[in-house]
PABA-165472 format. One line per 10 residues: number of its first residue (from 1); their letters; for each residue x, y, z of C-alpha. Coordinates in pm, 1 decimal. Layout:
NUM	A	X,Y,Z  ...
***
This chain:
1	XXXXXXXXXX	10435.0,11028.3,14171.0  10477.0,10877.3,13831.9  10295.1,10714.0,13604.7  10372.5,10376.3,13666.6  10350.6,10430.1,14053.1  9958.1,10551.3,14025.2  9930.7,10206.0,13802.4  10067.6,10001.3,14100.9  9849.7,10176.8,14335.7  9517.7,10127.6,14144.3
11	XXXXXXXXXX	9575.5,9786.7,14028.6  9815.4,9591.0,14235.1  10031.9,9282.1,14071.9  10155.7,9463.7,13763.6  10508.9,9407.0,13693.9  10791.0,9640.5,13556.0  11061.8,9542.8,13314.4  11400.8,9591.8,13408.9  11596.3,9590.9,13090.0  11499.0,9790.0,12764.7
21	XXXXXXXXXX	11201.6,10022.3,12728.9  10955.4,10054.7,13007.4  10723.8,9760.1,12973.0  10446.0,9758.5,13253.2  10278.7,9390.5,13213.9  9918.3,9388.1,13329.6  9731.6,9090.4,13375.3  9419.7,9050.2,13132.7  9183.8,9067.2,13396.3  9260.1,9421.6,13530.0
31	XXXXXXXXXX	9442.8,9542.7,13162.6  9109.0,9711.7,13063.9  9095.2,9916.9,13386.4  9487.3,10021.8,13363.3  9475.8,10090.5,12980.8  9149.4,10340.2,13063.2  9381.0,10501.1,13401.5  9648.8,10567.2,13139.0  9442.8,10738.0,12910.5  9210.1,10985.0,13115.2
41	XXXXXXXXXX	9504.7,11092.8,13357.3  9481.7,11461.8,13406.0  9838.4,11453.8,13406.1  10006.7,11296.8,13193.9  9697.9,11133.9,12966.5  9818.6,10899.7,12731.2  9614.0,11016.7,12427.3  9831.9,10891.5,12154.6  9809.1,10514.2,12110.5  10146.0,10489.0,11880.8
51	XXXXXXXXXX	10118.0,10125.0,11767.2  9944.0,9744.5,11893.7  10238.1,9524.1,11815.5  10069.2,9161.1,11824.0  10261.2,8891.2,12027.8  10327.7,8512.2,12055.6  10529.0,8414.8,12354.4  10449.3,8029.8,12320.7  10422.8,7922.6,12642.7  10359.8,8266.3,12806.3
61	XXXXXXXXXX	10053.5,8306.1,12571.0  9925.5,8505.0,12303.8  9919.0,8889.7,12377.0  10019.8,9199.5,12256.6  10206.2,9507.6,12367.1  10072.4,9855.5,12343.0  10276.2,10141.7,12298.8  10154.3,10496.3,12463.7  10238.5,10841.4,12431.5  10123.4,11155.8,12612.0
71	XXXXXXXXXX	10061.1,11461.6,12379.8  10076.5,11695.1,12662.9  10401.3,11576.4,12777.8  10568.8,11333.8,12549.4  10616.6,11084.6,12797.6  10571.5,10719.8,12652.8  10553.5,10393.2,12844.8  10451.8,10051.2,12697.7  10184.8,9829.1,12861.1  10190.2,9460.8,12796.4
81	XXXXXXXXXX	9901.2,9180.1,12829.3  9823.7,8870.3,12722.9  9584.0,8507.5,12744.9  9731.9,8200.4,12811.6  9432.4,8037.0,12577.8  9505.4,7957.7,12245.5  9231.8,7811.9,12126.9  8984.9,8114.6,12164.6  9203.3,8394.9,12269.8  9025.8,8701.3,12353.6
91	XXXXXXXXXX	9154.0,9045.1,12468.8  8942.0,9386.9,12547.6  8942.8,9617.9,12264.2  9109.9,9977.9,12360.7  8901.2,10112.9,12010.0  8655.4,10330.6,12250.9  8995.6,10507.4,12412.0  9147.0,10531.5,12051.9  9019.7,10529.2,11740.9  9321.9,10378.2,11572.2
101	XXXXXXXXXX	9252.8,10080.0,11795.2  9040.6,9973.7,11562.7  9262.0,9883.3,11275.0  9531.8,9808.5,11468.3  9347.5,9515.5,11644.8  9262.5,9394.6,11346.7  9614.6,9375.7,11252.3  9634.0,9168.9,11534.4  9367.1,8967.5,11457.2  9489.1,8903.7,11106.5
111	XXXXXXXXXX	9865.1,8785.5,11243.4  9807.1,8616.3,11563.6  9391.9,8506.4,11546.3  9349.5,8711.9,11891.0  8991.8,8854.6,11871.2  8922.0,9158.0,12070.0  8599.1,9166.9,12264.2  8373.8,9488.7,12142.0  8599.6,9605.0,11841.0  8297.4,9590.9,11567.2
121	XXXXXXXXXX	8533.0,9511.6,11292.0  8683.2,9181.1,11333.6  8768.9,9107.0,10946.0  9082.8,9013.9,10829.9  9300.3,9325.4,10734.1  9581.2,9221.0,10480.1  9551.5,8827.6,10447.1  9197.9,8698.7,10284.6  8945.5,8631.4,10417.5  8951.1,8236.3,10351.2
131	XXXXXXXXXX	9310.5,8215.4,10460.6  9378.5,7982.1,10719.2  9570.3,8037.8,11001.8  9761.6,8312.2,11174.0  10112.2,8308.5,11026.2  10292.3,8541.5,11293.9  10205.3,8269.1,11565.0  10547.7,8048.0,11646.2  10349.6,7704.5,11555.6  10228.4,7830.2,11217.7
141	XXXXXXXXXX	10199.8,7576.2,10938.9  10403.8,7737.3,10672.1  10221.6,7529.1,10384.0  9863.3,7537.8,10518.1  9817.0,7768.7,10245.8  9838.2,7685.8,9860.2  9880.1,7952.5,9596.0  9490.9,8049.1,9553.9  9393.4,8180.7,9227.1  9034.7,8205.4,9308.0
151	XXXXXXXXXX	8835.8,8537.8,9318.1  8806.9,8698.6,9700.8  8442.9,8740.2,9780.0  8402.5,9086.7,9976.7  8345.5,9046.0,10337.1  8075.0,9272.7,10411.8  7934.6,9118.9,10740.3  8193.2,9147.2,11008.2  8135.9,8978.9,11397.2  8147.5,9182.5,11694.5
161	XXXXXXXXXX	8245.1,8969.2,12074.6  8128.6,9098.8,12372.0  8108.1,8943.4,12737.2  7782.1,8846.8,12871.8  7707.1,8959.2,13254.2  7733.6,8590.1,13314.5  8143.2,8538.7,13208.3  8067.8,8392.0,12858.9  8113.5,8488.0,12537.5  7893.0,8596.9,12256.0
171	XXXXXXXXXX	7892.7,8773.0,11915.8  7658.6,8927.7,11698.8  7670.4,9037.9,11336.8  7771.7,9402.0,11195.3  7712.3,9502.0,10806.7  7993.2,9670.9,10673.5  7799.1,9746.4,10338.1  7389.2,9699.0,10293.3  7238.7,9597.8,9989.4  7087.6,9920.6,10016.5
181	XXXXXXXXXX	7432.0,10121.1,10004.4  7581.8,10229.4,9632.3  7933.3,10116.8,9657.7  8229.8,10215.5,9377.0  8553.5,10075.5,9402.9  8838.0,10339.3,9363.6  9167.0,10148.6,9291.1  9389.7,9885.3,9335.7  9478.7,9972.7,8975.1  9409.6,10345.3,9021.1
191	XXXXXXXXXX	9741.3,10590.3,8963.8  9578.1,10822.6,9232.8  9555.8,10593.0,9523.5  9925.0,10601.2,9510.6  9994.2,10227.3,9482.5  9770.6,9917.2,9533.7  9490.8,10020.7,9782.4  9126.8,9958.8,9740.5  8905.1,10220.3,9873.8  8525.9,10071.8,9847.1
201	XXXXXXXXXX	8375.5,10385.3,9843.9  7923.4,10405.9,9965.9  7833.4,10731.3,9774.7  7468.8,10953.9,9827.3  7401.2,11116.9,9527.7  7813.2,11236.5,9497.1  7885.3,11264.0,9868.2  8093.3,10982.5,10039.0  7911.3,10858.3,10329.5  8188.5,10577.2,10407.2
211	XXXXXXXXXX	8540.4,10466.9,10290.4  8681.3,10112.9,10348.9  9036.4,10073.9,10296.0  9106.1,9743.2,10174.1  9493.9,9640.6,10249.4  9692.6,9400.5,10149.1  9765.3,9388.0,9759.4  10129.3,9408.0,9841.1  10198.2,9204.6,10156.1  10537.2,9049.8,10159.0
221	XXXXXXXXXX	10513.2,8909.9,10498.5  10850.1,9120.1,10607.0  10807.9,9059.4,10970.4  10750.5,8654.4,10929.0  11081.3,8703.7,10719.0  11287.6,8901.6,10951.6  11229.0,8616.6,11280.5  11474.3,8419.0,11073.6  11742.8,8667.3,10976.3  12042.9,8775.8,11180.8
231	XXXXXXXXXX	12040.8,9170.3,11266.4  12284.5,9298.1,10978.7  12015.2,9088.9,10743.4  11753.3,9257.5,10854.9  11826.1,9598.4,10732.5  11805.5,9503.4,10352.6  11409.3,9471.5,10413.6  11345.5,9854.7,10543.3  11403.6,10026.2,10207.5  11148.1,9843.4,10063.8
241	XXXXXXXXXX	10875.7,9995.3,10317.8  10823.6,10356.5,10305.6  11049.8,10388.4,10009.2  11040.1,10755.7,10004.2  11189.0,10752.1,10340.5  11432.7,10455.3,10289.3  11743.4,10629.7,10485.6  11496.0,10692.9,10774.8  11321.1,10325.8,10796.8  11674.5,10246.2,10799.8
251	XXXXXXXXXX	11842.6,10495.5,11059.6  11517.6,10384.0,11271.3  11650.8,10048.3,11285.3  12040.8,10051.9,11324.0  11919.0,10339.1,11654.1  11707.5,10040.6,11779.5  11987.2,9807.1,11734.0  12247.9,9992.4,11850.9  12036.7,10124.2,12143.3  11992.9,9764.0,12229.9
261	XXXXXXXXXX	12322.0,9618.0,12183.1  12514.9,9936.3,12323.3  12701.6,10014.6,12037.6  12812.6,10404.6,12007.6  12849.6,10552.4,11664.5  13071.1,10832.7,11565.3  12964.4,11180.8,11524.8  13049.2,11236.6,11194.0  12769.7,10922.0,11119.1  12550.2,11116.9,11312.5
271	XXXXXXXXXX	12596.0,11415.2,11106.3  12618.8,11246.3,10763.7  12277.4,11082.1,10910.9  12084.9,11379.2,10997.9  12188.0,11564.9,10652.5  12071.8,11220.7,10470.9  11763.1,11182.2,10640.1  11662.7,11584.3,10543.1  11753.9,11522.0,10164.5  11541.3,11250.5,10179.6
281	XXXXXXXXXX	11238.5,11436.7,10332.6  11308.6,11675.4,10037.8  11332.2,11440.9,9800.2  10950.8,11313.5,9927.2  10810.3,11608.1,9936.0  10876.8,11724.8,9565.7  10761.3,11405.1,9503.5  10463.0,11484.9,9734.2  10404.6,11818.3,9592.0  10446.7,11659.7,9191.1
291	XXXXXXXXXX	10171.1,11389.8,9256.6  9941.0,11627.3,9414.1  9908.6,11867.6,9132.2  9890.0,11575.4,8885.2  9584.2,11398.8,9067.3  9464.1,11744.8,9037.5  9506.8,11781.0,8660.9  9846.6,12000.2,8657.8  10096.7,11840.3,8427.6  10383.4,12123.5,8380.1
301	XXXXXXXXXX	10458.3,12136.5,8831.1  10464.1,11753.0,8806.1  10818.2,11853.8,8592.6  10901.3,12076.8,8828.8  10902.1,11839.2,9111.2  11069.7,11574.2,8935.8  11323.4,11816.5,8784.0  11492.2,11920.0,9139.6  11414.5,11567.9,9271.3  11643.7,11422.5,9021.6
311	XXXXXXXXXX	11947.4,11670.4,9186.9  11886.8,11490.5,9496.1  11924.8,11136.2,9349.3  12218.3,11203.5,9186.5  12380.0,11372.5,9534.6  12283.4,11065.5,9654.8  12401.7,10791.3,9385.3  12752.6,10961.9,9375.2  12757.6,10856.5,9793.3  12517.8,10570.2,9864.3
321	XXXXXXXXXX	12504.3,10399.5,9540.7  12122.8,10379.1,9528.4  11883.7,10652.9,9391.5  11505.9,10499.3,9522.6  11628.2,10222.8,9724.6  11910.7,10340.5,9984.3  12065.6,10102.3,10158.3  12350.4,10352.5,10305.7  12265.2,10317.4,10682.1  12450.5,10003.5,10881.8
331	XXXXXXXXXX	12479.0,9896.6,11212.8  12773.8,10106.7,11340.6  12773.8,10408.9,11121.3  12734.0,10433.3,10726.6  12815.2,10213.9,10458.1  13075.5,10449.0,10265.5  13211.6,10788.8,10347.9  13074.7,11095.6,10156.0  13183.7,11160.5,9825.6  13412.3,11492.8,9771.2
341	XXXXXXXXXX	13169.4,11635.6,9595.5  12911.9,11593.0,9804.0  12928.7,11903.1,10039.6  12932.6,12124.0,9706.3  12652.4,11976.2,9524.9  12458.2,11956.7,9840.1  12454.6,12353.3,9915.3  12474.8,12429.4,9489.7  12139.6,12196.3,9541.1  11990.1,12426.1,9821.4
351	XXXXXXXXXX	12104.3,12791.1,9653.7  11935.7,12653.6,9351.8  11589.6,12512.9,9504.4  11555.9,12878.2,9677.0  11584.9,13022.1,9364.3  11283.0,12817.6,9244.7  11064.3,12752.8,9499.6  10839.6,13040.4,9422.4  10791.3,12903.0,9066.4  10594.7,12634.0,9244.7
361	XXXXXXXXXX	10380.2,12838.3,9502.2  10329.7,13088.9,9172.7  10206.2,12785.6,8967.3  10009.7,12600.1,9178.0  9932.6,12771.9,9551.3  9799.4,13090.5,9489.0  9602.3,12890.3,9147.6  9191.0,12912.2,9229.6  9128.8,12565.0,9137.8  9421.3,12488.5,9414.3
371	XXXXXXXXXX	9242.5,12679.4,9686.9  8886.4,12592.0,9617.4  8963.4,12202.1,9560.7  9206.6,12221.0,9890.1  9072.9,12493.5,10132.8  8811.5,12360.0,10377.6  8790.8,12047.1,10205.9  8928.8,11719.3,10399.5  8850.9,11838.0,10768.0  9027.5,11626.7,11058.5
381	XXXXXXXXXX	9026.3,11808.9,11420.2  9351.3,11786.6,11652.7  9150.4,11540.9,11869.7  9080.4,11286.5,11584.4  9435.6,11360.6,11480.8  9577.6,11222.7,11796.6  9335.6,10968.0,11847.6  9363.1,10800.1,11521.5  9753.9,10833.7,11498.7  9769.6,11051.0,11239.5
391	XXXXXXXXXX	10133.0,11157.2,11263.3  10392.3,11362.7,11055.4  10284.7,11660.4,10817.9  9916.8,11534.3,10803.8  9871.1,11556.4,11190.1  10084.3,11878.1,11268.4  9832.7,12041.7,10965.6  9579.3,11986.9,11251.9  9779.8,12152.1,11521.5  9916.0,11891.3,11704.9
401	XXXXXXXXXX	10276.8,11932.4,11746.7  10389.3,11593.0,11718.0  10765.2,11585.8,11502.7  10963.0,11293.5,11700.6  11322.5,11524.8,11584.5  11158.9,11828.0,11848.7  11020.7,11611.1,12108.4  11226.9,11288.4,12110.1  11534.7,11401.4,11928.2  11774.3,11177.6,11754.5
411	XXXXXXXXXX	12148.3,11188.3,11587.4  12240.4,11546.5,11592.1  11847.6,11743.1,11588.7  11906.6,11848.1,11892.1  12218.6,12072.7,11780.6  12029.8,12266.5,11518.5  11742.4,12479.7,11539.7  11459.3,12467.8,11320.5  11059.7,12490.5,11386.1  10820.3,12250.0,11376.7
421	XXXXXXXXXX	10571.1,12349.7,11110.3  10239.1,12382.2,11256.5  9904.0,12469.7,11128.5  9544.4,12489.2,11253.2  9277.9,12463.4,11008.1  9267.4,12075.8,10937.7  9221.4,12086.8,10589.5  9395.5,11934.6,10258.0  9545.7,12267.4,10191.6  9657.5,12296.6,10548.4
431	XXXXXXXXXX	9839.0,11923.6,10475.2  9965.5,12082.6,10125.5  10109.5,12417.5,10323.2  10320.6,12196.3,10614.2  10462.6,12018.1,10364.9  10577.8,12312.7,10153.7  10692.6,12479.2,10436.9  10904.5,12193.8,10551.3  11111.4,12155.1,10253.3  11261.6,12531.4,10326.6
441	XXXXXXXXXX	11321.3,12385.7,10691.5  11496.6,12092.2,10591.3  11697.8,12334.2,10376.5  11754.6,12511.6,10687.7  11853.9,12219.0,10853.5  12121.7,12124.9,10619.3  12284.3,12466.5,10602.4  12348.5,12428.3,10925.1  12520.5,12130.6,10953.2  12724.7,12082.4,10580.6
451	XXXXXXXXXX	13017.5,12275.4,10695.0  13041.7,12127.6,10979.4  13052.5,11757.8,10969.3  13350.2,11672.1,11238.1  13616.1,11456.1,11090.5  13662.5,11053.0,11258.1  13537.2,10743.7,11156.3  13241.7,10698.5,10949.3  13177.8,10366.8,11100.1  13243.1,10192.2,11382.9
461	XXXXXXXXXX	13351.9,9790.1,11372.0  13107.3,9569.5,11499.2  13078.3,9209.6,11514.0  12949.4,8977.8,11164.7  12692.4,8836.2,11428.9  12508.3,9042.1,11706.6  12346.3,8883.5,11968.6  12126.3,9147.1,12191.8  12040.8,9099.0,12559.4  11680.5,8983.5,12623.6
471	XXXXXXXXXX	11441.0,9252.0,12694.7  11199.5,9496.0,12470.6  11370.5,9793.6,12266.4  11233.8,10063.3,12033.5  11344.8,10333.6,11826.6  11140.2,10600.3,11631.4  11210.8,10879.5,11354.8  11093.4,11166.2,11193.4  11014.6,10963.6,10831.8  10922.4,11187.2,10544.4
481	XXXXXXXXXX	10499.7,11078.7,10613.2  10551.0,11069.1,11035.5  10651.8,10878.3,11272.2  10836.2,10546.1,11182.0  10879.0,10345.7,11469.3  11094.5,10013.9,11532.8  10948.5,9801.2,11812.0  11213.1,9484.8,11887.8  11178.7,9188.8,12117.7  11503.8,8973.0,12186.0
491	XXXXXXXXXX	11541.4,8654.7,12373.8  11905.8,8660.4,12371.4  11987.3,8506.4,12023.9  12110.4,8619.9,11672.1  11769.7,8649.2,11518.1  11497.1,8894.1,11657.5  11223.8,8712.4,11850.8  10979.9,8975.8,11712.7  11076.7,9287.0,11514.8  10772.9,9495.1,11399.3
501	XXXXXXXXXX	10753.5,9808.9,11219.8  10515.2,10104.9,11299.0  10336.8,10189.3,10951.1  10353.1,10558.2,10920.9  10094.7,10500.5,10684.7  9811.8,10261.3,10818.1  9680.8,10577.7,10986.4  9633.3,10795.6,10751.6  9440.6,10537.9,10532.9  9226.2,10449.0,10814.8
511	XXXXXXXXXX	9138.0,10806.4,10880.5  9016.5,10869.6,10491.0  8708.4,10761.7,10635.6  8676.1,11054.9,10937.2  8843.0,11312.9,10639.5  8658.8,11200.0,10355.3  8286.6,11211.4,10515.4  8012.7,11446.5,10354.3  8309.9,11525.7,10088.0  8201.5,11465.6,9710.4
521	XXXXXXXXXX	8396.4,11166.4,9576.6  8567.6,11381.9,9306.9  8718.3,11552.0,9666.8  8880.3,11206.1,9765.8  9138.5,11208.4,9509.9  9245.8,11554.0,9627.0  9246.5,11461.7,9998.1  9389.7,11132.3,9951.3  9686.8,11311.3,9805.7  9749.8,11495.6,10058.3
531	XXXXXXXXXX	9729.6,11251.5,10344.7  10052.5,11146.3,10151.3  10026.6,10741.9,10252.0  10291.7,10515.8,10038.8  10148.7,10183.3,10040.1  10414.1,9921.5,10063.9  10478.9,10093.1,10421.3  10130.5,9986.5,10525.9  10116.6,9621.0,10352.6  10497.2,9525.2,10510.7
***
């Protein structure tokens, strides 16, 4: 019996979508029961909440799509629920089932105004607390918020809503930071927050007791912009999310659109995309190494990382025309064929990198300062990594095998042999080592492909206006920082009804409170460096 059949027996009245993703619709009255059944299923527990996507279906109500996966079987399912009350929309919270839901529900509240019963923190997440209205609703008035240059007050009191036995809704106040808390600001203008991120951090002496991330300083409304763009136009915005995963982000969006539109791309394009993704991963991990070491006071290794990274950017530039912002992936393949020198330069680069990687380890990995400041610091258990949705190297350092390339192969990852790098310590040093080992594993993947790129078209012809059949579609890739997902709902038009991106960085920042608690304030920068988040990806 599959999991949808189990749910159907448990809760009569659920429906399953016939096109696109497997979407199970549950009435709001039985939604909580279905969510618990999925989470606690003994054969296939859906213990990884990939994302919560807020939705405005207009006459169909306000609601959300819950993208779930089992860390045991890697099967996926989408749960859908909604409420028709637009004035006071409430849904049950699932933050006691999946820890990541606490911050994901705040995002849905911020943009759609849906309040979640029993979520202890119903503050805005990206927008100002005094923002008027909810921008991703279809009836939002774009003129309702003229430019406000007033200082924003910290929201230290938040509301929690709950259901009384008689069915009425009541609320209580929760304190974020009290008068007795000693709170310091880290960021948003701090080089080691890796972008405009503000961490309000309460201390007892030098020991961290709470980290409250304040997001939204670089919020650009990309998901709202997508609703007025044609599918080819939406591609331009993905490169500006996690700019160290620009190839991979755009790859995910192209895959989602191609799958939904039934576009088959050539094997040559698949090989090229895979090689570019792995070069991008090496580029990102070299920058991770450089910045982490500089955060901790080492300058020489910073130049090591940039020296090798520059070689990758030169290779990118010859073929794609870009260095940081990569607009190479297109619907149907890639924008241009490979430069004649591409293969030779890639092979020379990998040979060079293999010869110098020992220097990276000699100067930092075995250094007494590095081992003392990273080993046993910033512990994250495997269970917390899954519950918080900490994917990528940060999750694999805690023993959670979550590599999308392995468990949901795409492009030509099913044709190459590579190891999923896992450590079990769950500390800052393990997070560092996962990425250093992944650099070598990416070299190994590229070496298997670089001399075997098949002939053929690099791009198939597509219509300038693409219409996607009605339904829900999704695609995910293993970006430099973890699972980057694209969730698309189409109503059959030339523009998406809703196009949402799963931020790799939001769960990483949300996990800081868990990972930093009871460590020293001096450890926060090193821990944050090993979590490896990029802010524009979070704020979108």
